[in-house]
C-alpha positions as CSV (number, residue, x, y, z in Angstrom):
1,X,27.7,-50.6,28.5
2,X,24.2,-50.0,29.6
3,X,20.9,-49.6,27.3
4,X,21.0,-46.3,25.4
5,X,24.5,-45.4,26.3
6,X,27.1,-45.0,23.6
7,X,29.9,-47.3,23.6
8,X,32.7,-45.0,22.8
9,X,35.4,-47.9,22.4
10,X,33.5,-49.6,19.6
11,X,31.8,-46.4,18.3
12,X,28.4,-48.1,18.1
13,X,25.1,-47.3,19.7
14,X,23.5,-50.2,21.9
15,X,19.8,-50.4,21.0
16,X,17.3,-49.8,23.7
17,X,13.6,-50.4,24.0
18,X,11.8,-46.9,23.9
19,X,8.3,-46.6,25.0
20,X,5.8,-45.4,22.3
21,X,3.7,-43.3,24.9
22,X,3.7,-39.6,24.0
23,X,4.1,-36.7,26.4
24,X,0.6,-35.9,27.7
25,X,1.2,-32.8,29.7
26,X,0.4,-29.2,29.1
27,X,1.3,-28.4,25.5
28,X,3.3,-25.0,25.7
29,X,4.7,-25.2,22.0
30,X,2.2,-25.6,19.4
31,X,3.6,-26.5,16.0
32,X,2.6,-24.3,13.4
33,X,0.2,-26.3,10.9
34,X,0.9,-25.9,7.3
35,X,1.7,-22.3,7.4
36,X,-1.4,-20.7,8.6
37,X,-2.3,-17.1,9.1
38,X,-5.4,-17.9,11.2
39,X,-4.3,-16.6,14.5
40,X,-2.7,-13.4,12.9
41,X,-5.9,-12.6,11.0
42,X,-8.0,-13.1,14.2
43,X,-5.7,-11.0,16.3
44,X,-5.8,-8.2,13.4
45,X,-9.6,-8.3,13.3
46,X,-9.9,-8.0,17.1
47,X,-7.1,-5.5,17.9
48,X,-7.0,-3.3,14.6
49,X,-9.8,-3.7,12.0
50,X,-12.9,-4.2,14.0
51,X,-11.6,-3.2,17.6
52,X,-13.6,-1.4,19.8
53,X,-17.5,-1.8,21.3
54,X,-19.1,-0.4,18.0
55,X,-17.7,-3.4,15.8
56,X,-18.2,-6.2,18.5
57,X,-21.2,-7.8,16.6
58,X,-19.5,-7.7,13.3
59,X,-16.1,-8.9,14.8
60,X,-17.8,-11.8,16.6
61,X,-19.6,-12.9,13.4
62,X,-16.5,-13.0,11.4
63,X,-14.4,-14.5,14.0
64,X,-17.1,-17.2,14.1
65,X,-16.8,-17.5,10.4
66,X,-13.1,-18.1,10.7
67,X,-13.7,-21.0,13.1
68,X,-16.2,-22.8,10.9
69,X,-13.8,-22.4,7.9
70,X,-11.5,-25.2,6.7
71,X,-9.1,-22.8,5.4
72,X,-5.6,-22.3,6.7
73,X,-5.2,-18.8,4.9
74,X,-7.2,-15.7,5.2
75,X,-7.1,-12.4,3.6
76,X,-8.6,-9.2,4.7
77,X,-10.0,-6.8,1.9
78,X,-9.5,-3.2,2.5
79,X,-11.4,-0.4,0.8
80,X,-8.0,1.4,0.2
81,X,-4.7,2.2,1.6
82,X,-6.4,3.7,4.5
83,X,-6.9,0.1,5.6
84,X,-10.7,0.3,6.3
85,X,-12.1,-3.4,6.6
86,X,-14.5,-4.5,3.8
87,X,-14.6,-8.3,4.0
88,X,-12.6,-11.6,4.7
89,X,-11.5,-14.0,2.1
90,X,-10.0,-17.4,2.3
91,X,-6.7,-17.9,0.1
92,X,-5.3,-21.0,-1.2
93,X,-1.5,-20.4,-2.1
94,X,-1.5,-23.7,-4.1
95,X,-4.2,-22.5,-6.5
96,X,-4.2,-19.0,-5.7
97,X,-7.9,-18.8,-5.4
98,X,-9.3,-15.9,-3.3
99,X,-12.7,-16.5,-2.3
100,X,-15.0,-14.3,-0.4
101,X,-16.0,-15.7,3.2
102,X,-18.0,-12.8,4.4
103,X,-18.3,-9.0,4.1
104,X,-18.6,-6.5,1.2
105,X,-16.4,-7.0,-2.0
106,X,-16.4,-9.3,-5.1
107,X,-17.1,-12.8,-4.8
108,X,-13.6,-13.8,-6.0
109,X,-10.4,-11.8,-6.3
110,X,-8.0,-12.6,-9.1
111,X,-4.2,-11.5,-9.3
112,X,-5.0,-8.8,-11.9
113,X,-7.7,-7.2,-9.5
114,X,-5.1,-6.6,-6.7
115,X,-3.8,-3.3,-6.1
116,X,-1.9,-3.4,-2.9
117,X,-0.5,-6.1,-0.6
118,X,-0.5,-5.6,3.3
119,X,1.3,-7.6,6.3
120,X,-0.2,-7.4,9.7
121,X,2.3,-6.4,12.5
122,X,1.2,-7.7,15.8
123,X,3.4,-5.9,17.9
124,X,2.3,-2.5,16.6
125,X,-1.3,-3.7,15.9
126,X,-1.4,-2.3,12.5
127,X,-1.2,-3.3,8.7
128,X,1.7,-1.9,6.6
129,X,1.9,-2.1,2.8
130,X,4.5,-4.3,1.5
131,X,6.3,-3.6,-1.7
132,X,5.7,-7.0,-3.2
133,X,3.8,-7.5,-6.4
134,X,3.2,-11.2,-6.1
135,X,0.6,-12.9,-3.8
136,X,1.8,-15.5,-1.0
137,X,0.8,-16.9,2.1
138,X,2.8,-14.3,4.0
139,X,0.2,-11.6,2.7
140,X,-2.3,-10.8,5.4
141,X,-4.6,-8.2,3.6
142,X,-5.2,-6.7,-0.1
143,X,-6.6,-3.8,-1.7
144,X,-8.3,-4.0,-5.2
145,X,-8.2,-1.4,-7.9
146,X,-10.5,1.4,-7.1
147,X,-12.6,1.0,-10.4
148,X,-13.8,-2.5,-9.1
149,X,-15.8,-0.9,-6.3
150,X,-19.2,-0.4,-7.2
151,X,-20.2,3.4,-7.3
152,X,-23.0,4.1,-5.1
153,X,-26.4,4.0,-6.7
154,X,-28.1,7.4,-6.8
155,X,-30.9,7.5,-4.4
156,X,-34.3,6.7,-6.1
157,X,-36.6,9.9,-6.1
158,X,-39.5,9.4,-3.5
159,X,-42.9,9.4,-5.2
160,X,-44.9,12.5,-4.1
161,X,-48.3,11.4,-3.1
162,X,-50.9,14.2,-3.8
163,X,-52.7,15.1,-0.7
164,X,-56.2,13.9,-0.6
165,X,-59.1,16.4,-0.1
């Protein structure tokens, strides 16, 4: 038998010298690295949360922050179930730490603060609430309890300066 062919009569495989050179052609398939939702979040921001010309500045700034970040998992914070974008967080599934990357909202989010969990559907380009109660790496967005949002401060009355004569 020749190198690399199976010797069926003896049911053994003859050894062959394999070259250690890897394929260097175009990479069509990219192995998912450590279950990252980075691309999903980038798509969600571009096509759903911050779509359109009006949001272009904010969207580009946030996409830049994602690129600079070492994190594999990101979470969008919505104001409420109306899916109005507020901020972007990094999420570490091992430690369950949720820390703000950019935007308006609390510096960190704890499990007790979370009200709703959402998953992004890239086909339909929208978020849908998921009936789960526990955080996991498959969650793409969250809402926090309403009372955690700071109420708008009443405007400070303007001083009336008496006219000088």
